[in-house]
C-alpha positions as CSV (number, residue, x, y, z in Angstrom):
1,M,0.0,0.0,0.0
2,L,1.3,3.5,-0.8
3,L,1.8,5.4,2.4
4,K,0.4,8.9,2.2
5,L,3.2,11.4,2.8
6,S,2.8,14.5,4.9
7,R,1.7,17.7,3.1
8,W,5.1,19.1,2.3
9,T,7.2,15.9,2.1
10,L,6.8,15.5,-1.7
11,L,7.8,19.1,-2.3
12,M,10.8,18.7,0.0
13,L,11.8,15.7,-2.0
14,V,11.3,17.5,-5.2
15,C,13.1,20.7,-4.3
16,G,15.7,19.4,-1.9
17,L,17.5,22.3,-0.5
18,A,16.2,25.8,-1.4
19,V,17.0,26.7,-5.0
20,T,19.1,29.8,-4.9
21,G,17.6,32.5,-7.1
22,C,14.4,30.5,-7.7
23,S,12.0,33.0,-6.0
24,I,9.5,34.6,-8.4
25,P,9.3,38.4,-8.4
26,E,5.9,39.9,-7.9
27,P,4.7,41.4,-11.2
28,P,3.1,44.8,-11.5
29,Q,-0.7,44.9,-11.3
30,Q,-2.6,45.1,-14.5
31,S,-5.7,47.2,-15.1
32,A,-9.0,45.6,-16.4
33,A,-10.4,47.2,-19.5
34,T,-13.8,48.8,-19.1
35,N,-14.7,49.0,-22.8
36,I,-13.4,45.7,-24.2
37,S,-15.4,44.2,-27.0
38,N,-16.5,40.6,-27.4
39,Q,-14.8,40.6,-30.8
40,Q,-11.4,41.4,-29.2
41,V,-11.8,38.6,-26.6
42,K,-13.0,36.2,-29.2
43,A,-10.1,36.9,-31.6
44,H,-7.6,36.4,-28.8
45,Q,-9.2,33.1,-27.6
46,Q,-9.2,31.9,-31.2
47,R,-5.4,32.4,-31.4
48,L,-5.1,30.4,-28.2
49,Q,-7.3,27.6,-29.4
50,R,-5.0,27.2,-32.5
51,I,-2.1,26.1,-30.2
52,N,-2.1,22.3,-30.2
53,R,1.4,21.7,-28.8
54,W,3.5,23.9,-26.5
55,Q,6.3,23.8,-24.0
56,L,6.8,26.2,-21.1
57,S,10.2,26.4,-19.4
58,G,10.2,28.4,-16.1
59,R,9.8,28.3,-12.4
60,F,7.1,27.6,-9.9
61,A,6.5,28.6,-6.2
62,L,4.0,27.1,-3.8
63,T,3.1,28.7,-0.5
64,E,0.9,27.3,2.3
65,L,-0.6,30.6,3.5
66,E,-1.4,29.8,7.1
67,S,2.1,28.5,8.0
68,N,3.9,30.5,5.3
69,N,5.7,27.3,4.2
70,R,7.2,27.8,0.8
71,D,8.8,25.6,-1.9
72,S,10.1,26.5,-5.3
73,A,11.8,24.8,-8.2
74,Y,12.4,24.9,-12.0
75,L,10.0,23.2,-14.4
76,R,9.6,22.2,-18.0
77,W,6.0,21.6,-19.0
78,R,5.4,20.0,-22.4
79,S,1.8,19.7,-23.7
80,T,0.4,17.7,-26.6
81,P,-3.1,16.5,-27.5
82,A,-2.1,13.1,-26.0
83,E,-0.3,14.0,-22.8
84,Q,1.1,16.4,-20.3
85,D,4.7,15.9,-19.3
86,V,6.1,17.9,-16.4
87,V,9.8,17.7,-15.3
88,I,10.9,19.5,-12.1
89,T,14.6,20.2,-11.8
90,H,17.3,21.6,-9.6
91,P,20.2,23.5,-11.2
92,L,22.8,21.3,-9.4
93,R,21.0,18.0,-8.9
94,G,19.3,17.7,-12.2
95,E,15.9,16.0,-12.6
96,L,14.0,15.6,-9.3
97,A,10.5,14.6,-10.3
98,H,8.7,13.6,-13.5
99,L,4.9,13.8,-13.8
100,N,3.2,12.3,-16.9
101,I,-0.5,12.6,-17.5
102,R,-2.5,10.8,-20.2
103,S,-6.3,10.3,-20.7
104,T,-6.5,7.1,-18.7
105,R,-3.5,7.3,-16.3
106,A,-1.0,9.5,-14.5
107,S,2.4,8.6,-13.2
108,I,5.0,10.4,-11.0
109,K,8.6,9.4,-10.6
110,V,10.4,10.8,-7.5
111,D,13.7,9.7,-6.1
112,G,13.8,6.8,-8.5
113,K,10.4,5.4,-7.6
114,Q,7.4,5.5,-9.9
115,V,3.7,5.4,-8.9
116,E,0.7,5.4,-11.2
117,S,-3.0,6.4,-10.7
118,H,-6.1,7.0,-12.8
119,S,-5.7,10.8,-12.5
120,A,-3.0,13.4,-11.7
121,D,-5.2,15.1,-9.1
122,T,-5.7,11.9,-7.3
123,L,-2.1,10.9,-7.5
124,L,-0.8,14.2,-6.0
125,Y,-3.5,14.2,-3.3
126,R,-2.3,10.8,-2.2
127,Y,1.2,12.1,-2.0
128,T,0.7,15.6,-0.5
129,G,-2.8,15.9,1.0
130,M,-3.4,18.9,-1.2
131,R,-5.7,19.2,-4.2
132,L,-3.7,20.9,-6.8
133,P,-5.4,21.8,-10.1
134,V,-3.0,19.9,-12.3
135,E,-5.6,18.8,-14.9
136,E,-6.9,22.3,-15.3
137,L,-3.5,24.0,-15.5
138,P,-2.7,23.4,-19.2
139,D,-5.5,25.7,-20.2
140,W,-4.9,28.1,-17.3
141,L,-1.3,28.5,-18.3
142,L,-2.3,29.7,-21.8
143,G,-5.0,32.0,-20.5
144,R,-7.8,30.1,-22.2
145,L,-11.3,31.1,-21.2
146,D,-13.2,28.3,-19.4
147,P,-17.0,28.2,-19.4
148,Q,-16.9,27.6,-15.7
149,F,-15.0,30.8,-15.0
150,T,-16.9,33.6,-13.1
151,Q,-16.0,37.2,-12.3
152,F,-13.5,37.3,-15.2
153,T,-11.9,40.4,-16.5
154,F,-9.8,41.3,-19.6
155,D,-7.1,43.8,-20.5
156,Q,-7.2,46.2,-23.5
157,R,-5.9,43.5,-25.8
158,G,-8.6,41.0,-24.9
159,R,-6.3,38.9,-22.7
160,L,-7.7,37.2,-19.6
161,I,-6.3,38.8,-16.5
162,S,-8.5,37.5,-13.6
163,A,-11.2,34.9,-13.0
164,R,-12.7,32.6,-10.3
165,Y,-13.0,28.9,-10.7
166,R,-14.7,26.2,-8.6
167,T,-13.5,22.7,-9.1
168,P,-15.9,19.7,-9.1
169,K,-14.7,19.0,-5.5
170,G,-15.7,22.5,-4.4
171,E,-12.3,24.2,-4.2
172,Q,-12.5,27.9,-5.1
173,W,-9.5,29.3,-7.0
174,Q,-8.7,32.9,-7.7
175,L,-6.7,33.2,-10.9
176,T,-4.6,36.1,-12.1
177,W,-2.6,36.4,-15.3
178,F,0.3,38.8,-16.1
179,Y,1.7,39.7,-19.5
180,Q,4.3,41.8,-21.2
181,P,2.7,44.5,-23.3
182,Q,2.9,42.7,-26.7
183,Q,2.8,39.2,-25.4
184,L,0.3,36.6,-26.5
185,L,0.9,34.2,-23.7
186,P,1.2,35.0,-20.0
187,E,4.5,35.6,-18.3
188,Q,3.1,34.6,-14.9
189,V,0.0,32.8,-13.7
190,H,-1.1,32.9,-10.1
191,A,-3.7,30.5,-8.7
192,E,-4.8,30.9,-5.0
193,T,-7.2,29.4,-2.5
194,P,-7.6,30.5,1.1
195,R,-4.9,27.8,2.0
196,L,-2.5,27.8,-1.0
197,K,-0.9,30.1,-3.5
198,L,0.7,28.7,-6.7
199,K,2.8,31.0,-8.9
200,I,4.2,29.9,-12.2
201,Q,6.6,32.1,-14.2
202,A,7.3,31.3,-17.9
203,Q,10.8,32.1,-18.9
204,S,10.2,30.8,-22.4
205,W,7.4,29.5,-24.6
206,E,7.6,27.2,-27.6
207,T,4.4,26.6,-29.5
208,Q,3.0,24.9,-32.6
209,P,1.9,26.9,-34.6
210,S,4.7,29.3,-33.7
211,L,4.0,32.5,-31.8
212,N,4.9,34.5,-35.0
213,Q,2.3,32.6,-37.0
214,L,-0.3,33.1,-34.3
215,A,0.3,36.9,-34.2
216,N,-0.8,37.1,-37.9
C-alpha cells in the first residue's frame, strides 16, 4: 500500500535544499479594460485555441498561506493532445520529479520510484494531502477562457487577467494572469485558494503553430 506522505514531504523531496535564485518576483498589477469588445476577446481566444502543442520552461513557487511554508523549483511543462509531461529540476542535482499525464492514467517518478494512478489530481493528493489543479493547469497556463469561470476580466488586448473557478470537488480558485505589453501568452499565472498560492513564471514559450504565426 502506498503510504500517504505529509503535506510538504513531496515538495521537500522535489526541491531538496532551497533553490538559490528561484524566487519569483511579484509582477506589476494590470488594469482591467472597461470597454473591451466581445470581438477582441473572441479573436484572442481563437489564437489560443489554435495552439495544439506547447512547451513552457520556467519556475514555480507554492506557498501554504497559514504557515507560510514555501517551496520553489524549476520546471519544464510539455503539452500535446495526447499527454502532459512535467519535469521538475534543480540546477545542481538535475531532474528531481517527473509527472506524466494521459487520458487514462497519470504517473509520477520521485527519487527513482514511480507510482501510477487514474488521474493526476488523485495521485498528487495521495502524496501531498493537497488538491492541486494539475488537470486544469494546461488551459490556465495559456490563458484560455473556461465556461466555468466567473467574475472574469480582460485587458485592453482582450487577454484574460483575472477569474474565479470552482472545481468539481468544491475548491474555489482565484486566478490572475500577467503579460508583457505585446505578449500573446502569460509571463506569470497565479492560482490561489484560502490555503494555498501557486505561482508559475514562464521564462520561455515554444508553440505549434509558432508565436509569430499566431500573431498574424
